[in-house]
Backbone atoms as SQL, in Angstrom:
CREATE TABLE atoms (id INTEGER PRIMARY KEY, chain TEXT, resi INTEGER, resn TEXT, atom TEXT, x REAL, y REAL, z REAL);
INSERT INTO atoms VALUES
  (1, 'A', 1, 'MET', 'N', 146.310, 32.177, -56.631),
  (2, 'A', 1, 'MET', 'CA', 145.931, 31.037, -55.649),
  (3, 'A', 1, 'MET', 'C', 144.827, 29.699, -56.599),
  (4, 'A', 2, 'CYS', 'N', 145.345, 28.676, -55.984),
  (5, 'A', 2, 'CYS', 'CA', 144.151, 27.913, -57.269),
  (6, 'A', 2, 'CYS', 'C', 143.617, 27.263, -56.127),
  (7, 'A', 3, 'GLU', 'N', 142.414, 26.641, -57.360),
  (8, 'A', 3, 'GLU', 'CA', 141.421, 26.233, -56.627),
  (9, 'A', 3, 'GLU', 'C', 141.056, 24.625, -55.879),
  (10, 'A', 4, 'ARG', 'N', 140.361, 24.528, -55.161),
  (11, 'A', 4, 'ARG', 'CA', 141.230, 23.167, -54.019),
  (12, 'A', 4, 'ARG', 'C', 141.085, 21.824, -55.400),
  (13, 'A', 5, 'TRP', 'N', 140.035, 22.154, -56.376),
  (14, 'A', 5, 'TRP', 'CA', 140.102, 21.238, -57.606),
  (15, 'A', 5, 'TRP', 'C', 141.173, 21.296, -58.329),
  (16, 'A', 6, 'ASP', 'N', 142.027, 22.021, -58.671),
  (17, 'A', 6, 'ASP', 'CA', 143.315, 22.330, -59.493),
  (18, 'A', 6, 'ASP', 'C', 144.585, 22.189, -58.694),
  (19, 'A', 7, 'THR', 'N', 144.997, 21.729, -57.472),
  (20, 'A', 7, 'THR', 'CA', 146.053, 21.749, -57.134),
  (21, 'A', 7, 'THR', 'C', 146.242, 20.106, -57.917),
  (22, 'A', 8, 'ILE', 'N', 147.801, 20.455, -57.628),
  (23, 'A', 8, 'ILE', 'CA', 148.838, 19.312, -58.112),
  (24, 'A', 8, 'ILE', 'C', 147.954, 17.811, -57.524),
  (25, 'A', 9, 'GLU', 'N', 148.055, 17.347, -56.342),
  (26, 'A', 9, 'GLU', 'CA', 147.395, 16.503, -55.980),
  (27, 'A', 9, 'GLU', 'C', 145.427, 16.046, -56.224),
  (28, 'A', 10, 'VAL', 'N', 145.184, 17.317, -56.818),
  (29, 'A', 10, 'VAL', 'CA', 143.935, 16.698, -57.455),
  (30, 'A', 10, 'VAL', 'C', 144.353, 15.724, -58.457),
  (31, 'A', 11, 'ARG', 'N', 144.894, 16.403, -59.327),
  (32, 'A', 11, 'ARG', 'CA', 145.584, 16.451, -60.539),
  (33, 'A', 11, 'ARG', 'C', 145.836, 15.527, -60.820),
  (34, 'A', 12, 'PHE', 'N', 147.096, 14.648, -59.946),
  (35, 'A', 12, 'PHE', 'CA', 147.970, 13.537, -59.906),
  (36, 'A', 12, 'PHE', 'C', 146.863, 12.339, -59.238),
  (37, 'A', 13, 'GLY', 'N', 145.931, 12.637, -58.723),
  (38, 'A', 13, 'GLY', 'CA', 144.632, 11.778, -58.329),
  (39, 'A', 13, 'GLY', 'C', 143.528, 11.221, -58.946),
  (40, 'A', 14, 'ASN', 'N', 143.468, 12.407, -59.720),
  (41, 'A', 14, 'ASN', 'CA', 142.655, 12.471, -61.219),
  (42, 'A', 14, 'ASN', 'C', 143.324, 10.687, -61.935),
  (43, 'A', 15, 'ARG', 'N', 144.390, 11.076, -62.103),
  (44, 'A', 15, 'ARG', 'CA', 145.730, 10.670, -63.253),
  (45, 'A', 15, 'ARG', 'C', 145.784, 9.090, -63.061),
  (46, 'A', 16, 'ILE', 'N', 145.918, 8.768, -61.282),
  (47, 'A', 16, 'ILE', 'CA', 146.169, 7.772, -61.013),
  (48, 'A', 16, 'ILE', 'C', 144.792, 6.902, -60.899),
  (49, 'A', 17, 'ARG', 'N', 143.642, 7.526, -60.565),
  (50, 'A', 17, 'ARG', 'CA', 142.292, 7.021, -61.059),
  (51, 'A', 17, 'ARG', 'C', 142.043, 6.786, -62.054),
  (52, 'A', 18, 'GLU', 'N', 142.175, 7.150, -63.153),
  (53, 'A', 18, 'GLU', 'CA', 142.298, 7.070, -64.642),
  (54, 'A', 18, 'GLU', 'C', 143.157, 5.812, -65.090),
  (55, 'A', 19, 'LEU', 'N', 144.231, 6.017, -64.776),
  (56, 'A', 19, 'LEU', 'CA', 144.894, 4.483, -64.923),
  (57, 'A', 19, 'LEU', 'C', 144.987, 3.414, -64.339),
  (58, 'A', 20, 'ARG', 'N', 144.229, 3.369, -63.504),
  (59, 'A', 20, 'ARG', 'CA', 143.656, 2.640, -62.543),
  (60, 'A', 20, 'ARG', 'C', 142.573, 1.826, -62.755),
  (61, 'A', 21, 'MET', 'N', 142.131, 2.790, -63.253),
  (62, 'A', 21, 'MET', 'CA', 140.832, 1.903, -64.354),
  (63, 'A', 21, 'MET', 'C', 140.992, 1.271, -65.400),
  (64, 'A', 22, 'LEU', 'N', 141.882, 1.837, -65.958),
  (65, 'A', 22, 'LEU', 'CA', 142.352, 1.424, -67.681),
  (66, 'A', 22, 'LEU', 'C', 143.057, 0.243, -66.946),
  (67, 'A', 23, 'ALA', 'N', 143.575, -0.133, -66.274),
  (68, 'A', 23, 'ALA', 'CA', 144.220, -1.380, -65.691),
  (69, 'A', 23, 'ALA', 'C', 143.057, -2.458, -64.694),
  (70, 'A', 24, 'HIS', 'N', 142.523, -1.918, -64.932),
  (71, 'A', 24, 'HIS', 'CA', 140.907, -2.895, -64.175),
  (72, 'A', 24, 'HIS', 'C', 141.129, -3.329, -62.689),
  (73, 'A', 25, 'PHE', 'N', 141.785, -2.383, -62.452),
  (74, 'A', 25, 'PHE', 'CA', 142.464, -2.456, -60.859),
  (75, 'A', 25, 'PHE', 'C', 140.977, -1.977, -59.727),
  (76, 'A', 26, 'THR', 'N', 140.967, -2.539, -58.887),
  (77, 'A', 26, 'THR', 'CA', 139.788, -1.762, -58.114),
  (78, 'A', 26, 'THR', 'C', 141.047, -1.061, -56.986),
  (79, 'A', 27, 'GLN', 'N', 140.816, -0.420, -55.664),
  (80, 'A', 27, 'GLN', 'CA', 141.306, 0.246, -55.339),
  (81, 'A', 27, 'GLN', 'C', 142.251, -0.313, -54.619),
  (82, 'A', 28, 'GLU', 'N', 141.531, -1.198, -54.280),
  (83, 'A', 28, 'GLU', 'CA', 142.077, -2.456, -53.291),
  (84, 'A', 28, 'GLU', 'C', 143.216, -3.462, -53.957),
  (85, 'A', 29, 'GLU', 'N', 143.335, -3.600, -55.116),
  (86, 'A', 29, 'GLU', 'CA', 143.701, -4.218, -55.767),
  (87, 'A', 29, 'GLU', 'C', 145.436, -3.432, -55.951),
  (88, 'A', 30, 'LEU', 'N', 145.100, -2.220, -56.678),
  (89, 'A', 30, 'LEU', 'CA', 145.993, -1.545, -56.714),
  (90, 'A', 30, 'LEU', 'C', 146.908, -1.266, -55.578),
  (91, 'A', 31, 'GLY', 'N', 146.627, -0.924, -54.338),
  (92, 'A', 31, 'GLY', 'CA', 147.039, -0.912, -53.316),
  (93, 'A', 31, 'GLY', 'C', 147.827, -2.594, -52.770),
  (94, 'A', 32, 'ALA', 'N', 147.392, -3.639, -52.920),
  (95, 'A', 32, 'ALA', 'CA', 147.995, -5.000, -52.584),
  (96, 'A', 32, 'ALA', 'C', 148.852, -4.819, -54.079),
  (97, 'A', 33, 'VAL', 'N', 149.417, -4.530, -54.805),
  (98, 'A', 33, 'VAL', 'CA', 150.588, -4.795, -56.150),
  (99, 'A', 33, 'VAL', 'C', 151.159, -3.624, -55.597),
  (100, 'A', 34, 'ALA', 'N', 151.051, -2.314, -55.073),
  (101, 'A', 34, 'ALA', 'CA', 151.995, -1.154, -55.067),
  (102, 'A', 34, 'ALA', 'C', 152.595, -1.095, -53.668),
  (103, 'A', 35, 'GLN', 'N', 152.029, -2.357, -52.419),
  (104, 'A', 35, 'GLN', 'CA', 152.008, -2.400, -51.612),
  (105, 'A', 35, 'GLN', 'C', 151.608, -0.912, -50.481),
  (106, 'A', 36, 'LEU', 'N', 150.641, -0.565, -50.801),
  (107, 'A', 36, 'LEU', 'CA', 149.939, 0.706, -50.169),
  (108, 'A', 36, 'LEU', 'C', 148.498, -0.238, -49.636),
  (109, 'A', 37, 'HIS', 'N', 148.033, 0.681, -48.516),
  (110, 'A', 37, 'HIS', 'CA', 146.698, 0.562, -47.791),
  (111, 'A', 37, 'HIS', 'C', 145.793, 1.020, -49.083),
  (112, 'A', 38, 'ARG', 'N', 144.694, 0.604, -49.150),
  (113, 'A', 38, 'ARG', 'CA', 143.747, 0.768, -50.187),
  (114, 'A', 38, 'ARG', 'C', 142.932, 1.829, -49.424),
  (115, 'A', 39, 'ASN', 'N', 143.417, 2.563, -48.417),
  (116, 'A', 39, 'ASN', 'CA', 142.347, 3.523, -47.857),
  (117, 'A', 39, 'ASN', 'C', 143.685, 4.719, -48.470),
  (118, 'A', 40, 'TYR', 'N', 144.749, 4.425, -48.562),
  (119, 'A', 40, 'TYR', 'CA', 145.950, 5.244, -48.812),
  (120, 'A', 40, 'TYR', 'C', 145.565, 6.035, -50.274),
  (121, 'A', 41, 'ILE', 'N', 145.521, 4.650, -51.248),
  (122, 'A', 41, 'ILE', 'CA', 144.974, 4.885, -52.705),
  (123, 'A', 41, 'ILE', 'C', 143.789, 5.900, -52.986),
  (124, 'A', 42, 'SER', 'N', 142.697, 5.648, -52.152),
  (125, 'A', 42, 'SER', 'CA', 141.655, 6.281, -51.839),
  (126, 'A', 42, 'SER', 'C', 141.444, 7.982, -51.663),
  (127, 'A', 43, 'ASP', 'N', 142.432, 8.120, -50.158),
  (128, 'A', 43, 'ASP', 'CA', 142.816, 9.527, -50.210),
  (129, 'A', 43, 'ASP', 'C', 143.911, 10.067, -51.303),
  (130, 'A', 44, 'LEU', 'N', 144.452, 9.761, -51.983),
  (131, 'A', 44, 'LEU', 'CA', 145.143, 10.067, -52.989),
  (132, 'A', 44, 'LEU', 'C', 144.548, 10.427, -54.053),
  (133, 'A', 45, 'GLU', 'N', 144.041, 9.785, -54.848),
  (134, 'A', 45, 'GLU', 'CA', 142.712, 9.424, -55.999),
  (135, 'A', 45, 'GLU', 'C', 141.814, 11.076, -55.391),
  (136, 'A', 46, 'ARG', 'N', 141.638, 11.214, -54.228),
  (137, 'A', 46, 'ARG', 'CA', 140.602, 12.713, -53.814),
  (138, 'A', 46, 'ARG', 'C', 141.506, 13.691, -53.515),
  (139, 'A', 47, 'GLY', 'N', 143.031, 13.035, -54.006),
  (140, 'A', 47, 'GLY', 'CA', 143.800, 14.925, -53.757),
  (141, 'A', 47, 'GLY', 'C', 144.500, 14.645, -52.306),
  (142, 'A', 48, 'MET', 'N', 144.143, 14.177, -51.324),
  (143, 'A', 48, 'MET', 'CA', 143.930, 14.104, -49.843),
  (144, 'A', 48, 'MET', 'C', 145.467, 13.959, -49.703),
  (145, 'A', 49, 'ARG', 'N', 146.290, 13.405, -50.743),
  (146, 'A', 49, 'ARG', 'CA', 147.681, 13.018, -50.318),
  (147, 'A', 49, 'ARG', 'C', 148.532, 13.653, -51.116),
  (148, 'A', 50, 'ASN', 'N', 149.831, 13.952, -50.547),
  (149, 'A', 50, 'ASN', 'CA', 151.234, 14.440, -51.020),
  (150, 'A', 50, 'ASN', 'C', 151.883, 13.728, -51.163),
  (151, 'A', 51, 'VAL', 'N', 152.168, 12.595, -52.189),
  (152, 'A', 51, 'VAL', 'CA', 152.979, 11.375, -52.214),
  (153, 'A', 51, 'VAL', 'C', 154.622, 11.464, -52.402),
  (154, 'A', 52, 'SER', 'N', 155.090, 10.386, -52.125),
  (155, 'A', 52, 'SER', 'CA', 156.413, 10.662, -51.898),
  (156, 'A', 52, 'SER', 'C', 157.127, 9.901, -53.451),
  (157, 'A', 53, 'LEU', 'N', 158.574, 9.960, -53.522),
  (158, 'A', 53, 'LEU', 'CA', 158.759, 9.669, -54.807),
  (159, 'A', 53, 'LEU', 'C', 158.730, 7.951, -54.641),
  (160, 'A', 54, 'ARG', 'N', 159.278, 8.020, -53.634),
  (161, 'A', 54, 'ARG', 'CA', 159.141, 6.527, -53.252),
  (162, 'A', 54, 'ARG', 'C', 157.613, 5.360, -53.738),
  (163, 'A', 55, 'THR', 'N', 156.698, 6.463, -53.386),
  (164, 'A', 55, 'THR', 'CA', 155.132, 6.074, -53.635),
  (165, 'A', 55, 'THR', 'C', 155.132, 6.376, -54.876),
  (166, 'A', 56, 'ILE', 'N', 155.083, 6.962, -55.776),
  (167, 'A', 56, 'ILE', 'CA', 155.154, 7.525, -56.758),
  (168, 'A', 56, 'ILE', 'C', 156.047, 6.111, -58.305),
  (169, 'A', 57, 'GLU', 'N', 157.078, 6.015, -57.753),
  (170, 'A', 57, 'GLU', 'CA', 157.890, 4.690, -58.152),
  (171, 'A', 57, 'GLU', 'C', 156.666, 3.427, -57.855),
  (172, 'A', 58, 'LYS', 'N', 156.432, 3.116, -56.548),
  (173, 'A', 58, 'LYS', 'CA', 155.638, 2.115, -56.632),
  (174, 'A', 58, 'LYS', 'C', 154.458, 1.894, -57.347),
  (175, 'A', 59, 'LEU', 'N', 153.518, 3.408, -57.157),
  (176, 'A', 59, 'LEU', 'CA', 152.172, 3.271, -58.262),
  (177, 'A', 59, 'LEU', 'C', 152.682, 3.066, -60.202),
  (178, 'A', 60, 'ALA', 'N', 153.943, 3.284, -60.183),
  (179, 'A', 60, 'ALA', 'CA', 154.087, 3.444, -61.953),
  (180, 'A', 60, 'ALA', 'C', 154.477, 1.559, -61.981),
  (181, 'A', 61, 'GLN', 'N', 154.716, 0.752, -61.270),
  (182, 'A', 61, 'GLN', 'CA', 155.423, -0.279, -61.248),
  (183, 'A', 61, 'GLN', 'C', 153.797, -1.145, -61.306),
  (184, 'A', 62, 'ALA', 'N', 153.038, -0.644, -60.044),
  (185, 'A', 62, 'ALA', 'CA', 151.944, -1.287, -60.468),
  (186, 'A', 62, 'ALA', 'C', 151.318, -1.332, -61.463),
  (187, 'A', 63, 'LEU', 'N', 151.265, -0.268, -61.486),
  (188, 'A', 63, 'LEU', 'CA', 150.267, -0.192, -63.061),
  (189, 'A', 63, 'LEU', 'C', 150.706, -0.452, -64.681),
  (190, 'A', 64, 'GLN', 'N', 151.463, -0.664, -64.366),
  (191, 'A', 64, 'GLN', 'CA', 153.027, -0.909, -65.417),
  (192, 'A', 64, 'GLN', 'C', 153.398, 0.326, -66.659),
  (193, 'A', 65, 'VAL', 'N', 153.443, 1.165, -66.006),
  (194, 'A', 65, 'VAL', 'CA', 153.877, 2.864, -66.969),
  (195, 'A', 65, 'VAL', 'C', 154.877, 2.916, -66.522),
  (196, 'A', 66, 'GLU', 'N', 155.544, 4.124, -67.043),
  (197, 'A', 66, 'GLU', 'CA', 156.303, 4.597, -66.591),
  (198, 'A', 66, 'GLU', 'C', 156.057, 5.959, -65.916),
  (199, 'A', 67, 'ILE', 'N', 157.118, 6.270, -65.103),
  (200, 'A', 67, 'ILE', 'CA', 156.677, 7.689, -63.778),
  (201, 'A', 67, 'ILE', 'C', 156.128, 8.851, -64.624),
  (202, 'A', 68, 'ARG', 'N', 156.775, 8.796, -65.691),
  (203, 'A', 68, 'ARG', 'CA', 156.101, 10.166, -67.002),
  (204, 'A', 68, 'ARG', 'C', 154.924, 9.962, -67.069),
  (205, 'A', 69, 'ASP', 'N', 154.489, 8.467, -67.306),
  (206, 'A', 69, 'ASP', 'CA', 153.250, 8.439, -67.847),
  (207, 'A', 69, 'ASP', 'C', 151.585, 8.616, -66.638),
  (208, 'A', 70, 'LEU', 'N', 152.501, 9.248, -65.324),
  (209, 'A', 70, 'LEU', 'CA', 151.926, 9.515, -63.826),
  (210, 'A', 70, 'LEU', 'C', 151.060, 11.040, -64.058),
  (211, 'A', 71, 'PHE', 'N', 152.368, 11.541, -64.726),
  (212, 'A', 71, 'PHE', 'CA', 151.677, 12.641, -65.277),
  (213, 'A', 71, 'PHE', 'C', 151.220, 13.562, -66.131);
């Protein structure tokens, strides 16, 4: 059984936060570029969301990285 801080959602959220900060985006800015609400970005970064493939694609495009770089 995984601990809460080691779930795939938490690890994915940490990676999104890392890439967002490297891109010098606020959560609100990333949300605007990715066409996602800033609260969704916040939830995602905290590991509270199980994202869809479409959302993964939007995030990669907004962060100007390949999808594989999100993982």
